C-alpha positions in Angstrom: 340.6 -52.2 -27.5 342.6 -55.3 -28.3 341.4 -58.7 -27.1 344.4 -60.9 -27.9 347.9 -59.6 -28.4 351.0 -61.4 -29.7 354.1 -60.0 -28.0 357.6 -60.3 -29.4 359.0 -61.8 -26.2 362.6 -62.4 -25.3 362.4 -63.2 -21.6 364.5 -60.2 -20.7 363.5 -57.4 -18.2 361.4 -55.3 -20.6 359.2 -58.0 -22.0 358.9 -59.7 -18.6 357.3 -56.5 -17.4 355.2 -55.9 -20.6 353.2 -59.2 -20.3 351.6 -58.3 -16.9 351.3 -54.7 -17.9 349.3 -55.6 -21.0 347.0 -57.9 -19.0 346.4 -55.2 -16.3 346.1 -52.1 -18.5 344.7 -53.4 -21.8 342.7 -56.3 -20.3 343.8 -58.6 -23.1 345.1 -62.1 -23.5 348.8 -62.2 -24.2 350.5 -64.7 -26.4 354.3 -64.7 -26.3 356.2 -65.2 -29.5 359.9 -66.1 -29.1 362.1 -65.8 -32.2 365.1 -68.2 -32.2 367.5 -66.3 -34.4 370.5 -68.0 -32.9 370.8 -65.9 -29.7 372.0 -69.0 -27.8 370.6 -71.7 -25.5 371.2 -69.6 -22.4 368.5 -67.1 -23.5 366.1 -69.8 -24.7 366.2 -72.3 -21.8 363.0 -72.2 -19.9 361.6 -69.3 -21.8 358.2 -70.8 -22.4 357.6 -71.4 -18.7 359.0 -67.9 -17.9 356.5 -66.3 -20.3 353.6 -68.2 -18.7 354.7 -67.3 -15.2 354.5 -63.6 -16.1 351.0 -64.0 -17.4 351.1 -65.2 -21.0 348.4 -67.7 -22.0 350.7 -69.3 -24.6 354.3 -69.2 -25.8 355.4 -70.0 -29.3 359.1 -70.5 -29.9 359.8 -70.2 -33.6 363.1 -71.5 -35.1 364.1 -68.8 -37.6 367.9 -69.5 -37.7 368.1 -70.8 -41.2 365.4 -68.4 -42.5 367.2 -65.5 -41.0 370.6 -66.2 -42.5 369.6 -67.5 -45.9 366.6 -65.2 -46.7 367.7 -62.0 -45.0 371.4 -61.9 -44.2 372.7 -63.4 -47.4 370.4 -61.3 -49.7 371.7 -58.3 -47.9 375.3 -59.5 -48.1 375.2 -59.8 -51.9 374.3 -56.1 -52.2 377.5 -55.1 -50.4 375.4 -53.3 -47.8 377.4 -51.9 -44.9 375.9 -49.1 -42.8 378.1 -46.0 -42.4 381.1 -47.9 -43.7 381.4 -50.4 -40.8 378.2 -51.8 -39.4 377.2 -55.2 -40.9 373.5 -54.6 -39.9 373.2 -57.5 -37.5 370.3 -56.2 -35.5 368.7 -54.4 -38.4 368.4 -57.5 -40.7 366.8 -59.6 -38.0 363.9 -57.3 -37.3 361.9 -57.9 -40.5 362.4 -61.7 -40.1 361.1 -61.6 -36.5 358.2 -59.3 -37.4 357.1 -61.5 -40.2 357.0 -64.6 -37.9 355.1 -62.5 -35.3 352.4 -61.6 -37.8 352.2 -65.2 -38.8 351.6 -66.3 -35.2 349.0 -63.5 -34.8 347.1 -65.0 -37.7 347.5 -68.5 -36.4 346.0 -67.7 -32.9 343.5 -65.2 -34.1 345.0 -62.1 -32.5 343.9 -58.6 -33.3 347.1 -56.8 -32.1 350.8 -57.1 -31.9 353.2 -55.6 -29.4 356.9 -55.0 -29.0 359.3 -54.0 -26.3 361.2 -51.3 -28.2 361.8 -47.9 -26.6 360.7 -44.7 -28.2 364.3 -43.6 -28.7 365.6 -46.5 -30.8 365.6 -47.8 -34.3 363.8 -51.1 -33.6 360.4 -49.5 -33.1 360.6 -48.2 -36.7 361.7 -51.5 -38.1 359.0 -53.6 -36.4 356.2 -51.2 -37.1 357.2 -50.7 -40.8 357.0 -54.5 -41.2 353.7 -54.7 -39.4 352.3 -52.0 -41.7 353.3 -54.0 -44.7 352.3 -57.5 -43.5 349.5 -56.8 -41.0 348.0 -53.4 -41.5 344.8 -54.5 -39.8 346.6 -55.4 -36.6 346.7 -52.9 -33.8 350.2 -52.0 -32.6 350.9 -51.6 -28.9 354.3 -50.1 -27.8 354.3 -50.0 -24.0 357.5 -48.0 -23.8 355.6 -45.1 -25.4 352.6 -45.4 -23.1 353.5 -46.5 -19.6 355.1 -44.5 -16.8 358.0 -46.9 -16.2 361.2 -45.1 -17.2 364.2 -47.0 -15.7 365.6 -50.5 -15.0 365.0 -49.9 -11.3 361.3 -49.2 -11.8 360.9 -52.3 -14.0 362.5 -54.5 -11.4 360.3 -53.0 -8.7 357.2 -53.5 -10.9 358.0 -57.2 -11.2 358.9 -57.6 -7.5 355.6 -56.2 -6.5 353.9 -58.9 -8.4 356.2 -61.7 -7.3 357.3 -62.3 -10.9 360.9 -63.7 -11.0 363.4 -62.1 -13.3 367.0 -63.0 -14.0 367.9 -59.3 -14.7 369.5 -57.2 -12.1 370.9 -53.7 -11.5 374.4 -55.2 -12.0 373.8 -56.0 -15.7 374.9 -52.7 -17.1 375.0 -53.4 -20.8 372.1 -53.7 -23.1 372.7 -56.5 -25.6 371.1 -57.9 -28.7 372.4 -61.2 -30.0 371.6 -63.4 -32.9 373.6 -65.8 -35.1 375.0 -63.0 -37.2 376.3 -60.7 -34.4 375.9 -59.3 -31.0 375.6 -55.6 -30.1 376.5 -53.9 -26.8 375.2 -50.5 -25.6 374.7 -48.7 -22.3 376.9 -48.3 -19.2 380.5 -47.0 -19.9 379.9 -47.5 -23.6 377.6 -44.5 -23.8 380.5 -42.1 -23.3 382.4 -42.0 -26.6 385.5 -40.9 -24.7 385.7 -44.2 -22.9 387.6 -47.0 -24.6 385.5 -50.1 -25.1 385.4 -51.9 -21.7 387.1 -55.3 -21.8 384.2 -57.0 -20.1 381.8 -56.0 -22.9 383.0 -58.3 -25.6 381.6 -61.8 -25.7 382.0 -63.5 -29.1 385.6 -62.4 -29.8 388.9 -62.9 -28.1 391.1 -59.8 -27.3 393.3 -59.6 -30.5 396.3 -59.1 -28.2 395.7 -62.5 -26.7 394.7 -64.2 -29.9 396.9 -67.0 -31.3 400.3 -65.9 -32.5 400.0 -68.0 -35.7 397.6 -67.0 -38.5 394.9 -69.4 -39.6 393.7 -69.7 -43.2 390.0 -70.4 -43.9 388.8 -71.4 -47.4 385.3 -70.3 -48.3 383.4 -71.4 -51.4 380.8 -69.0 -52.9 378.0 -69.8 -55.3 376.1 -66.8 -56.8 377.3 -64.6 -53.9 376.3 -67.1 -51.1 378.9 -68.9 -49.0 378.2 -72.6 -49.3 381.2 -74.3 -47.8 384.0 -73.8 -45.3 387.3 -75.6 -45.7 385.6 -78.0 -48.2 382.6 -78.8 -45.9 379.2 -78.0 -47.4 376.9 -76.4 -44.8 373.5 -74.8 -44.6 373.7 -71.1 -44.1 373.1 -71.0 -40.4 375.5 -73.8 -39.8 378.2 -72.1 -41.9 377.9 -68.8 -40.0 378.1 -70.6 -36.6 381.2 -72.4 -37.7 382.9 -69.2 -38.9 381.9 -67.4 -35.7 383.8 -69.9 -33.7 386.9 -69.9 -35.9 387.1 -66.2 -36.4 386.1 -65.3 -32.8 389.1 -67.0 -31.3 391.3 -64.7 -33.5 389.6 -61.6 -32.3 388.1 -60.9 -35.8 384.9 -58.8 -36.2 385.0 -56.1 -33.5 383.5 -52.7 -34.4 383.3 -49.6 -32.2 380.9 -47.2 -33.9 379.0 -43.9 -33.2 376.1 -44.2 -35.6 373.2 -42.0 -36.7 369.9 -43.5 -35.7 366.7 -43.3 -37.7 365.1 -41.1 -35.1 367.8 -38.5 -35.5 370.1 -38.9 -32.5 373.6 -40.4 -32.4 374.4 -43.5 -30.4 377.5 -45.5 -29.6 377.5 -49.2 -30.0 380.0 -52.1 -29.9 379.4 -54.8 -32.4 380.9 -58.3 -32.8 380.4 -60.0 -36.2 383.3 -62.5 -36.5 381.9 -64.9 -39.1 380.2 -62.2 -41.0 383.5 -60.2 -41.3 385.2 -63.2 -42.8 382.4 -63.7 -45.3 382.4 -60.1 -46.4 386.2 -60.1 -46.9 385.9 -63.4 -48.9 383.1 -62.0 -51.0 385.2 -58.9 -51.7 387.9 -61.2 -53.1 385.4 -62.8 -55.5 384.2 -59.4 -56.6 387.7 -58.3 -57.5 388.1 -61.2 -59.9 384.7 -61.4 -61.5 383.1 -58.0 -61.8 384.1 -55.4 -64.4 384.8 -51.9 -63.1 381.4 -50.3 -63.9 379.4 -53.1 -62.4 381.6 -53.2 -59.3 381.1 -49.4 -58.9 377.4 -49.7 -59.3 377.3 -52.5 -56.7 379.0 -50.2 -54.2 376.3 -47.5 -54.9 373.6 -50.1 -54.6 375.0 -51.3 -51.3 374.9 -47.8 -49.8 371.2 -47.4 -50.7 370.4 -51.0 -49.5 372.1 -50.5 -46.2 370.0 -47.4 -45.5 366.8 -49.3 -46.4 367.7 -52.2 -44.1 368.8 -49.9 -41.3 365.5 -48.1 -41.5 363.5 -51.3 -41.5 362.1 -50.9 -45.0 362.5 -54.5 -46.0 359.0 -55.1 -47.2 359.0 -52.3 -49.9 359.0 -52.1 -53.6 362.4 -50.4 -53.7 364.0 -53.2 -51.6 362.6 -55.8 -54.0 363.9 -53.8 -57.0 367.4 -53.4 -55.5 367.5 -57.1 -54.6 366.6 -58.0 -58.1 369.6 -56.0 -59.4 371.9 -57.5 -56.7 370.8 -61.1 -57.7 371.7 -60.4 -61.3 375.2 -59.2 -60.3 375.6 -62.1 -57.8 375.3 -64.6 -60.7 379.0 -63.7 -61.3 380.1 -64.1 -57.7 381.1 -67.7 -57.8 384.5 -69.1 -56.7 386.8 -69.8 -53.8 388.7 -67.5 -51.5 391.2 -68.1 -48.7 390.9 -65.6 -45.9 393.8 -65.3 -43.4 392.8 -64.6 -39.7 395.4 -63.0 -37.5 395.2 -60.8 -34.4 391.8 -59.2 -35.2 392.3 -59.0 -39.0 390.7 -60.9 -41.8 392.5 -60.6 -45.1 391.8 -62.4 -48.4 395.1 -63.9 -49.6 394.0 -66.3 -52.3 391.0 -66.2 -54.8 390.0 -68.1 -57.8 386.8 -68.3 -59.9 385.7 -70.1 -63.1 384.1 -66.7 -64.0 387.2 -64.6 -63.5 387.9 -61.6 -65.7 391.5 -61.5 -64.6 394.1 -62.5 -67.2 397.7 -63.0 -66.1 398.7 -63.0 -69.8 397.4 -59.4 -70.2 398.3 -58.1 -66.7 401.9 -59.4 -66.6 404.8 -57.0 -66.3 406.9 -59.4 -68.2 407.0 -59.9 -72.0 403.7 -60.8 -73.6 402.4 -61.4 -77.1 398.8 -60.2 -76.6 399.0 -56.5 -75.7 400.6 -53.8 -77.9 401.5 -51.0 -75.5 401.5 -48.5 -78.4 397.7 -48.8 -78.6 397.5 -47.1 -75.2 398.4 -43.7 -76.8 395.3 -43.4 -78.8 393.1 -44.5 -75.9 394.6 -41.9 -73.6 394.1 -39.1 -76.2 390.4 -39.9 -76.5 390.0 -40.5 -72.8 391.4 -37.0 -72.0 389.8 -35.3 -75.0 387.6 -32.9 -72.9 390.6 -31.8 -70.9 392.6 -31.2 -74.1 389.8 -29.1 -75.6 389.6 -27.0 -72.4 393.4 -26.5 -72.6 393.2 -25.3 -76.2 390.6 -22.8 -75.2 392.7 -21.4 -72.4 391.0 -23.0 -69.5 392.9 -24.6 -66.6 392.0 -26.9 -63.8 388.7 -25.9 -62.1 387.4 -24.0 -65.0 389.5 -20.8 -64.4 391.1 -19.1 -67.3 394.7 -18.3 -68.0 395.5 -14.6 -68.0 396.2 -14.6 -71.7 393.0 -16.4 -72.6 390.5 -14.6 -74.8 387.2 -15.1 -73.1 383.6 -13.9 -74.1 382.6 -10.5 -72.6 379.0 -10.1 -71.3 377.5 -6.6 -71.8 375.9 -5.3 -68.6 372.0 -5.1 -68.6 371.5 -6.5 -72.1 373.4 -9.7 -71.4 374.7 -9.6 -75.0 377.8 -11.7 -75.6 380.8 -10.4 -77.4 382.9 -13.5 -78.1 386.2 -12.9 -79.7 387.4 -15.6 -82.0 389.4 -18.2 -80.2 392.6 -19.5 -81.8 393.4 -22.9 -80.5 397.0 -23.7 -79.7 398.4 -26.1 -82.2 398.6 -29.7 -81.0 402.2 -30.8 -81.7 401.1 -34.4 -81.6 398.2 -34.3 -84.0 399.4 -34.1 -87.6 397.4 -32.5 -90.3 395.0 -35.0 -91.8 395.6 -37.5 -89.1 392.6 -38.5 -87.0 393.1 -37.9 -83.2 
């Protein structure tokens, strides 16, 4: 039985109930750990006192804003990871960062267990506990939502009221939200029905695109090895840069996503996501990719991004495979240096200018005008070699999809024995290839 537990505490309804529940049912000392990942002052004001009122012996508020953005978000960004084509993984990326800090606090205070307020239906329980397994395998894990009899918001509020524990939550707060510096997610209430359009009152970080400014705004972003380092010429630390872009892009309604996604535990869920600054950064980084990566590397990065997004979504940050993929992404990111101008207008972010000292683009070669560096006659030989397999198939009477023309002489397989009687194939003469001339 645990004697001292470090709880990932937010001050919301769930964790406010978990503190007294742990004290009463486990009989342990509870230390609250609050991770400041940029959720805003309104969620952090008075949180230490609130934790102690509910029964915590201590409350540690850990500032993780810069660590979160520079050591988790940006390394994910350079892989091109986007879950199921649209989700920029705002909640997912934060979990390993928070869990690591929680384990560090547990070591500091001599705790023998950690606890979280994740439900048994969601992804976050997997993410937290996968991190605990890697970083603190000796620590007991307590997940009250999988153990207690409380099942609803009404029951949680009644539980706190019986103990005269104040809580700012109420039955009128119909949405479940998770906010950090990178994004905010919204679930519950009317959002749960995918036939309902997103409620106007759900959005918090972004303006309604219909009411956004009628004039576009251009934002210049400087990238160095895949990391954004400056906005409009101003050098900023990662967390400051994201906060600045959130404000700029948010007023233009940029970064809204309405997604029905596949959870790790198997069910589908519908969520609304707002990632204004992140959407601008992703678009800017795409502009640098277009200039600096060759076709094969760019394609590989897309494949890498799919795999990386799955790992992050599943909470498998502290794994050998994640380290391996990150190493590959860092190598590619060495080429992602330059400047991009992204235009913001009515909910859209579009790269309109890009330049890089490492650019592979050559206007001299690409021009539709006259040039002195490219002999268009050379393309004929390239195309003939590029399509050689198709040409051979055509000579042998095969058409698209591997089917044969009616007049094609094909091998005949003898029943039972499997013997092959292959008549001699006579290729059709190639009118372009002249005798004695290499193809």
